[in-house]
C-alpha positions as CSV (number, residue, x, y, z in Angstrom):
1,X,0.0,0.0,0.0
2,X,1.4,3.4,-1.0
3,X,0.1,6.9,-0.3
4,X,-0.6,9.0,-3.4
5,X,0.1,12.4,-1.9
6,X,3.6,13.7,-1.8
7,X,4.9,15.8,1.0
8,X,4.1,19.6,1.3
9,X,6.5,22.1,2.8
10,X,5.8,25.7,3.8
11,X,8.0,28.3,5.4
12,X,7.9,32.0,6.3
13,X,8.6,33.1,2.7
14,X,5.5,35.2,2.4
15,X,5.0,38.7,4.0
16,X,1.3,39.0,3.5
17,X,-1.7,37.6,5.3
18,X,-2.9,35.9,2.1
19,X,0.5,34.2,1.7
20,X,0.3,32.7,5.2
21,X,-3.3,31.6,4.7
22,X,-2.4,29.9,1.4
23,X,0.6,28.1,3.0
24,X,-1.5,26.8,5.9
25,X,-4.3,25.8,3.6
26,X,-1.9,23.7,1.5
27,X,-0.5,22.0,4.5
28,X,-3.9,21.2,6.0
29,X,-5.4,20.1,2.7
30,X,-2.5,17.7,2.3
31,X,-3.1,16.3,5.8
32,X,-6.8,15.8,4.9
33,X,-5.9,14.1,1.6
34,X,-3.5,11.7,3.4
35,X,-6.4,10.9,5.8
36,X,-8.6,10.1,2.8
37,X,-5.9,7.8,1.4
38,X,-6.1,5.7,4.6
39,X,-2.8,6.8,6.0
40,X,-1.5,8.6,9.1
41,X,0.5,11.8,8.4
42,X,3.7,13.2,9.8
43,X,4.2,16.9,10.5
44,X,7.8,18.0,10.8
45,X,8.6,21.4,12.2
46,X,12.0,23.0,12.0
47,X,12.4,25.8,14.5
48,X,15.5,27.8,13.8
49,X,15.1,29.8,17.1
50,X,15.6,26.7,19.2
51,X,19.1,25.6,20.1
52,X,18.0,22.6,22.1
53,X,15.0,21.3,20.1
54,X,15.2,22.7,16.6
55,X,13.2,19.8,15.0
56,X,9.9,18.4,16.2
57,X,7.8,15.8,14.6
58,X,4.4,14.2,15.3
59,X,1.9,11.9,13.7
60,X,-1.7,13.0,13.0
61,X,-5.0,11.7,11.8
62,X,-8.6,12.9,11.5
63,X,-7.6,16.3,10.3
64,X,-11.1,17.5,9.7
65,X,-12.0,17.3,13.4
66,X,-9.1,19.6,14.5
67,X,-8.7,21.7,11.4
68,X,-9.3,25.0,13.2
69,X,-6.6,24.2,15.8
70,X,-4.1,23.1,13.1
71,X,-4.7,26.2,11.0
72,X,-4.1,28.5,13.9
73,X,-1.1,26.8,15.3
74,X,0.6,26.2,12.0
75,X,0.1,29.8,11.0
76,X,1.7,30.9,14.2
77,X,4.7,28.7,13.6
78,X,5.2,29.9,10.0
79,X,4.9,33.5,11.2
80,X,7.6,32.8,13.8
81,X,9.9,31.6,11.1
82,X,9.5,27.8,11.2
83,X,9.6,25.5,8.2
84,X,6.7,23.0,8.2
85,X,6.6,19.8,6.2
86,X,3.7,17.3,6.1
87,X,3.9,13.9,4.4
88,X,2.4,10.4,4.7
89,X,3.7,8.4,7.6
90,X,2.2,4.9,7.7
91,X,-1.1,3.1,6.9
92,X,-3.8,3.8,9.4
93,X,-4.7,0.9,11.6
94,X,-8.2,-0.6,11.7
95,X,-10.0,-0.5,15.0
96,X,-9.9,-4.3,15.2
97,X,-6.2,-4.5,14.7
98,X,-4.6,-5.8,17.9
99,X,-1.8,-3.2,17.7
100,X,-4.4,-0.4,17.6
101,X,-5.4,-1.2,21.2
102,X,-1.8,-1.2,22.4
103,X,-1.2,2.2,20.8
104,X,-3.8,3.8,22.9
105,X,-1.9,3.4,26.2
106,X,-1.1,6.9,27.5
107,X,1.4,5.4,30.0
108,X,3.7,4.8,27.1
109,X,3.9,8.6,26.4
110,X,5.9,11.2,28.3
111,X,3.4,14.0,28.3
112,X,6.2,16.5,29.2
113,X,8.5,15.6,26.3
114,X,8.9,17.9,23.3
115,X,6.1,17.1,20.9
116,X,3.7,18.6,18.5
117,X,0.6,17.1,20.0
118,X,-0.5,15.3,23.2
119,X,-2.1,12.4,21.4
120,X,-1.1,9.8,18.9
121,X,-3.1,9.2,15.7
122,X,-4.7,6.0,17.0
123,X,-6.1,8.0,20.0
124,X,-7.3,10.7,17.6
125,X,-9.1,8.1,15.6
126,X,-10.8,6.5,18.6
127,X,-11.8,9.8,20.2
128,X,-13.3,11.2,17.0
129,X,-15.3,8.0,16.6
130,X,-16.4,7.9,20.2
131,X,-17.5,11.6,20.2
132,X,-19.8,10.8,17.3
133,X,-21.2,7.8,19.1
134,X,-21.7,9.4,22.5
135,X,-22.9,12.9,21.4
136,X,-24.8,12.1,18.2
137,X,-22.9,14.8,16.3
138,X,-19.7,14.8,14.3
139,X,-16.5,15.8,16.1
140,X,-15.9,18.4,13.4
141,X,-19.0,20.3,14.6
142,X,-17.4,21.0,18.1
143,X,-16.6,24.6,18.6
144,X,-13.6,26.2,20.3
145,X,-15.6,26.8,23.5
146,X,-17.2,23.8,25.2
147,X,-19.8,23.9,28.0
148,X,-20.7,20.9,30.1
149,X,-24.0,20.5,31.9
150,X,-25.8,17.7,33.8
151,X,-29.3,18.9,33.1
152,X,-31.5,19.0,30.1
153,X,-32.8,22.4,31.1
154,X,-29.6,24.1,30.0
155,X,-30.1,22.4,26.7
156,X,-33.5,24.0,26.5
157,X,-32.1,27.4,27.2
158,X,-29.2,26.9,24.7
159,X,-31.7,25.9,21.9
160,X,-33.9,28.8,22.7
161,X,-31.0,31.1,22.1
162,X,-29.5,29.3,19.2
163,X,-32.4,27.9,17.2
164,X,-30.2,26.8,14.3
165,X,-27.8,24.8,16.5
166,X,-26.5,21.5,15.2
167,X,-28.0,18.8,17.3
168,X,-28.3,15.0,17.4
169,X,-30.9,13.4,15.1
170,X,-31.3,10.4,17.4
171,X,-31.2,9.6,21.1
172,X,-27.6,9.3,22.5
173,X,-25.9,9.1,25.9
174,X,-24.3,12.5,26.0
175,X,-26.1,14.7,23.4
176,X,-24.1,17.7,22.1
177,X,-25.4,20.9,20.6
178,X,-23.3,23.3,18.5
179,X,-23.7,27.0,17.8
180,X,-21.5,27.1,14.8
181,X,-19.6,30.2,13.8
182,X,-16.8,30.7,11.2
183,X,-13.5,29.2,12.1
184,X,-15.1,27.2,14.9
185,X,-15.5,30.3,17.0
186,X,-18.9,29.3,18.5
187,X,-20.0,27.4,21.5
188,X,-20.8,23.7,22.1
189,X,-22.9,22.4,24.9
190,X,-22.7,18.8,26.0
191,X,-25.2,17.2,28.4
192,X,-22.9,14.7,30.1
193,X,-25.6,13.5,32.6
194,X,-24.7,12.8,36.2
195,X,-21.4,11.6,37.7
196,X,-17.7,11.7,37.4
197,X,-17.4,8.7,35.1
198,X,-19.4,10.5,32.5
199,X,-17.4,13.7,33.0
200,X,-14.2,11.8,32.5
201,X,-15.5,10.0,29.4
202,X,-16.6,13.2,27.7
203,X,-13.4,15.2,28.5
204,X,-11.1,12.4,27.6
205,X,-12.4,12.6,24.0
206,X,-13.1,16.3,23.7
207,X,-9.5,17.0,24.7
208,X,-8.3,15.6,21.4
209,X,-10.1,18.5,19.6
210,X,-8.0,21.1,21.5
211,X,-10.9,23.4,22.6
212,X,-9.9,26.8,23.9
213,X,-12.1,26.6,27.0
214,X,-14.1,24.0,29.0
215,X,-16.7,25.3,31.5
216,X,-18.9,23.2,33.8
217,X,-22.3,24.9,34.3
218,X,-24.1,22.3,36.4
219,X,-26.0,22.4,39.7
220,X,-24.6,21.8,43.2
221,X,-25.5,21.6,46.8
222,X,-24.8,24.7,48.8
223,X,-22.9,24.1,52.0
224,X,-22.9,27.5,53.7
225,X,-25.6,29.0,55.9
226,X,-26.2,32.1,53.9
227,X,-26.4,30.5,50.4
228,X,-29.9,30.4,48.8
229,X,-31.3,28.2,46.1
230,X,-30.4,30.0,42.8
231,X,-27.2,31.5,44.1
232,X,-24.1,30.8,42.0
233,X,-20.8,29.2,43.0
234,X,-17.6,30.1,41.2
235,X,-15.0,27.5,41.9
236,X,-11.5,28.6,43.0
237,X,-10.3,25.0,43.8
238,X,-11.6,21.5,44.1
239,X,-11.6,18.7,46.6
240,X,-11.3,15.6,44.6
241,X,-13.5,12.8,46.1
242,X,-14.5,11.7,42.6
243,X,-11.7,9.1,42.4
244,X,-11.9,8.4,38.7
245,X,-8.5,10.1,37.9
246,X,-6.6,9.3,41.1
247,X,-4.3,6.8,39.4
248,X,-3.2,9.1,36.6
249,X,-3.3,12.4,38.5
250,X,-2.2,12.1,42.1
251,X,-4.3,13.9,44.7
252,X,-1.2,15.9,45.8
253,X,-1.2,17.7,42.4
254,X,-3.0,21.1,42.8
255,X,-5.9,21.6,40.3
256,X,-7.3,25.1,40.0
257,X,-9.4,26.9,37.4
258,X,-7.9,29.2,34.8
259,X,-7.4,32.6,36.4
260,X,-8.4,34.7,33.4
261,X,-11.5,32.6,32.7
262,X,-12.5,32.8,36.3
263,X,-12.0,36.6,36.2
264,X,-14.3,36.9,33.2
265,X,-16.9,34.7,34.9
266,X,-16.6,36.8,38.1
267,X,-17.1,40.1,36.2
268,X,-20.1,38.5,34.3
269,X,-21.7,37.5,37.6
270,X,-21.3,41.0,39.0
271,X,-22.6,42.7,35.8
272,X,-25.6,40.4,36.0
273,X,-26.3,41.4,39.6
274,X,-26.1,37.7,40.6
275,X,-25.6,36.4,44.1
276,X,-22.6,34.2,44.3
277,X,-19.8,32.7,46.4
278,X,-16.3,31.8,45.4
279,X,-14.5,28.9,47.0
280,X,-13.7,25.2,46.9
281,X,-16.1,22.7,45.3
282,X,-16.2,19.2,46.8
283,X,-16.8,16.7,44.0
284,X,-17.9,13.2,45.1
285,X,-18.6,9.9,43.2
286,X,-21.3,9.0,45.8
287,X,-24.7,10.4,44.8
288,X,-26.0,9.3,48.2
289,X,-23.2,10.6,50.4
290,X,-25.8,11.8,52.9
291,X,-26.5,8.2,53.8
292,X,-22.9,7.7,55.1
293,X,-21.9,11.2,56.2
294,X,-18.9,11.0,58.5
295,X,-16.0,10.9,56.1
296,X,-17.6,13.3,53.6
297,X,-18.6,15.9,56.1
298,X,-15.1,15.9,57.7
299,X,-13.5,16.4,54.3
300,X,-15.9,19.3,53.4
301,X,-15.2,21.0,56.7
302,X,-11.4,20.6,56.4
303,X,-11.4,22.0,52.9
304,X,-13.9,24.9,53.7
305,X,-15.9,23.8,50.7
306,X,-18.8,26.0,49.7
307,X,-20.5,23.5,47.4
308,X,-20.8,19.8,46.6
309,X,-21.3,18.2,43.1
310,X,-20.4,15.2,41.1
311,X,-18.6,16.4,38.0
312,X,-16.6,19.7,38.4
313,X,-13.4,18.4,39.8
314,X,-13.3,15.6,37.2
315,X,-13.6,18.1,34.3
316,X,-11.0,20.4,36.0
317,X,-8.5,17.6,36.6
318,X,-8.8,16.3,33.0
319,X,-8.5,19.9,31.8
320,X,-5.3,20.1,33.7
321,X,-4.0,16.8,32.4
322,X,-4.7,17.7,28.8
323,X,-3.7,21.4,29.0
324,X,-7.1,23.0,28.4
325,X,-8.1,26.2,30.3
326,X,-11.2,25.4,32.3
327,X,-13.5,26.8,35.0
328,X,-16.7,25.9,36.9
329,X,-19.8,28.0,37.4
330,X,-22.5,26.2,39.4
331,X,-25.9,27.1,40.6
332,X,-27.2,26.0,44.1
333,X,-30.2,23.8,43.7
334,X,-30.4,22.5,47.3
335,X,-28.8,22.8,50.8
336,X,-28.3,19.3,52.1
337,X,-26.8,20.5,55.5
338,X,-29.6,23.0,56.2
339,X,-32.9,21.1,55.9
340,X,-33.4,22.2,52.3
341,X,-33.0,19.2,50.0
342,X,-33.8,19.1,46.3
343,X,-37.4,17.9,46.1
344,X,-39.4,17.2,43.0
345,X,-42.3,19.5,44.1
346,X,-40.3,22.8,43.6
347,X,-37.5,21.6,41.4
348,X,-39.1,22.5,38.1
349,X,-39.9,26.1,39.3
350,X,-36.2,26.5,40.2
351,X,-35.0,25.1,36.9
352,X,-37.2,27.4,34.9
353,X,-36.1,30.5,36.7
354,X,-32.4,29.7,36.7
355,X,-31.5,28.1,33.3
356,X,-31.4,31.2,31.1
357,X,-29.6,33.3,33.7
358,X,-26.9,30.6,34.3
359,X,-26.2,30.1,30.6
360,X,-26.2,33.8,29.9
361,X,-23.5,34.4,32.4
362,X,-21.2,31.7,31.0
363,X,-21.8,33.0,27.5
364,X,-20.9,36.5,28.5
365,X,-17.6,35.3,29.8
366,X,-16.9,33.5,26.6
367,X,-17.6,36.7,24.6
368,X,-14.7,38.3,26.6
369,X,-12.4,35.4,25.7
370,X,-13.2,35.9,22.0
371,X,-12.6,39.6,22.1
372,X,-9.5,39.7,24.3
373,X,-7.8,36.3,23.5
374,X,-8.7,35.4,19.9
375,X,-5.7,33.2,19.8
376,X,-6.7,31.3,22.9
377,X,-6.2,31.9,26.6
378,X,-2.6,31.7,27.8
379,X,-1.9,28.2,29.2
380,X,1.5,28.5,30.9
381,X,0.1,27.4,34.2
382,X,-1.1,24.1,32.9
383,X,2.0,23.3,30.8
384,X,5.3,22.0,32.0
385,X,8.2,24.4,31.8
386,X,9.8,22.3,29.1
387,X,6.6,21.5,27.1
388,X,5.7,23.7,24.1
389,X,2.8,21.8,22.4
390,X,3.3,23.4,19.0
391,X,5.3,26.2,20.5
392,X,6.7,29.5,19.4
393,X,9.9,31.5,19.5
394,X,9.7,31.8,23.3
395,X,9.9,28.0,23.7
396,X,13.2,26.2,23.9
């Protein structure tokens, strides 16, 4: 089996915007054509500014799903003076090939080493396929900003606002809805359902698409006396009692939200006149923790947690693992420690009054990201000191 597409090389030999656009288009179109031929592709980047790591290579697949990210990052490299070459690498593996399974093991990869991408082509193949299966929409429909919810009511508010959103045409486990804008600049909402296992599954695969932001906009139990139902909680840290990532991200690793994204959410809360608290969110994998309270209550008290939920720390921890700026904006739906549980009789009234307000605050913060950081939020705090991802002249 041979690939029919030769290699394509581009360098910083054009001084106009059109020249860079044309060069990037040639590179990415070649990658897509290699995909269509049933091959993985290799990208080689020669960075003349680096004395230590002047040449980086990486394998890719499923170009269509990450085209926006590739175009932006490759243009940045060309503008910095890099020479970029793309060419066929090796025939793509079938899902039922035994070597495909072995290639998925992240433990074989040093995430801190110099590389062009965090994921191998087999992982990209699998995640793109799984996203279509779980969400009912193609991976290429995902936008640069991704919201996660655990309630259908936020979906209702999203579809009220974006009536032309791309949506599933059949029932799926984690339906996704996409407000599509040029260059992927819109917003995606994924209803992940309840629990940290779902949160991990969704973010494992969304991470391959390299979104600019991930925000959890679910509900929580308020743990402080003066919180009321409908108040908001902006997480400044997490107590990880979800357990699903303990083996791959030790509990002694600090996980915090992106500072700039949190600042934008805080300012959006204040501009909306919303009642809120900031503080630690306790995330548990036990939906009925109230039935065995001792250990959980002691942990909440020791951490000074202001809210409890089942997904936020998982999304944040996976955002940290996969170098994606993230944040959490929750709405208090019950107060388990204060005789105010979530009961079906008044739940629907609360949902109806909160859903548009909650979504609107998150979207207002994302508007700030678009205006002030069109190239994506800085991610230095979730990257190792010797890890460039694609990188620029400031990277070694």
